[in-house]
N, C-alpha and C positions, 0 to 999 in steps of 0.2 A: 429558623432553618440555617444550616451550615452553608458557608460561602467559600468558593475557591477564588483566590485573588491572583494566582499566577500559574502558568503552565509552561513547560519546556517543549516547544514545538519547532521542528526543523532547525535545530541548533540555535534557537533564540529563546530567551526568557521573555514571555509575554504577560503583561499585566491585564487583568480583567476582573469582573465581578460576576460570578455565576453561581446559581444554586448547585450544591454538591450532588443533588439527585438528577440533574439534567443529564441527558446523554452526551457523551463526548462528541458524537456526530453533530448534534445540535449546536454545541458550543463552537466547534470548528467551523461549521458552515455559517451560522447566524451571527456569532459574535466576532470571530476572527477572519471571516470572509475567505476561508480556505475551502473551496467547493469541489476539490478533486474527489473526496470521499462522497459517495452518493447514498441517498436513501433508496433502498430497493424494497425489500420485504418487511423490514422492521423487526424481524425475528431471528436474525443471524443465520439465515439459510442460504442466501444468495451470494454474500460476500461483497456486495457493491460498496459497503461502508468500510472496507478494510483499511486499517492504518497499521503501522508498526509501533508497538509499545516496548521500549527497550529491545528493539530488533525482532520482536516476535509478532507475527500477524494477529490482529485482534479485530473483532467486529465492534466498531465504534457506536453502532446503534444500540447495542446492549450494554455498553460500558458506562456506568455513571462517572461523570467527570471527577467526582470526589474520590473515586478509587484509584485514579491515576497518580495523585500525589506528585512526587518529584521525579517521576519516571520520564524518560525521553520519548516523545511522540514524533514519528515521522509520517508525513502525508506524501502523496505523490508529488506535490509541489516541492517538497524538500529533497527529492532524489537528485535533482540536477545540482551540479557544483560548479561555481565560477562561470556560470553561463553556458555550461556544457551539459548535455543530456547524460543521464546515467547510461552506461552501456546497454542495459536492458531496454530503456526507452528508445535508444537509437536502433537497436535490433528489431524492436516491434515495428518501427517505421520502415526499415529496410525489407523485412520479411512480409509485411502486410498483415501483421497479427492484429491490427486494430480494426474493429468493425463497429462496435457498439461502445459508446463512451463509458457506460456504467460497468461493463464487463472488463474492459481494457484496464482500468485502474486497478481492480482487484488482482488480475493476473500479473500485472507488473509488480505490485506490492508483494504478493506471495512469492513471485520469482526472485525479487531482490532479496527477500529474507533468506530464501534457499541459497542463493549465490554467496551471501555473506557467510553462512555457516558451512557451505559445501561448494567451494569455487568451481569444481568441475564435476557436476552431478551426472549420474547415468540417466538414461531415459526413464527407467522405472522410478528413480528418485524424483525426477521432475514430475512425472504423472502423479505420484503419491503426494507431493507437496501441493499440487493443484486440486486435490480432492476437496469437495465442499464448496468450490467456487464455480459458479455457473457462467458459461459463455453461451448466450442465447443464439449466437450466430454460428456456432459449431466450428469455430476456427482452431480447434485444439491442435491439429497437426502444425499449424503455423505458430501457435503459442509455444509449443515444444521446440520447434526449430529456432525461434527467437531466443529462448532461454539458452539453448546450446550455442548459438552465435554469440550471445553476451558473455557466456563463460569463456569463449575463445578470445573475445576482446579484452576481458579482464586479465587474461593471462599474457596479453601482449601479442597474441596471434591475430590472424585475419582469416575470416571464414567467408 
């Protein structure tokens, strides 16, 4: 069976030995102890396992680690820089968008990907980017508000 010996995670090259067919989620959580991505449904429906692969949201529960190759993986742990929360993480705290740990991570990861490709998204673009991600607490209005606030923070504004 093929083995993976290194991954590029959160701006670090990490050495490991994992069967190529294992899920990326399993390798992140069990081998690398990065537990921000959660096991939810195991079918790619809830988004709890979302990570960014080369900046694009992906369901790590469905992604074989062997398919990742030399791509750059970002987990929620990798969003903070130099001890400072990502503007979206900060906005979620300020707005109160966090209710349920599994849902919060996916919303932040999907929102971070959106803000990277579209620094000042409209409300409809925010809603569209969140499709397929489940918030069991129903805090969608606060999630949208947090993404809007983070967009303002990234632009240097204050909201």
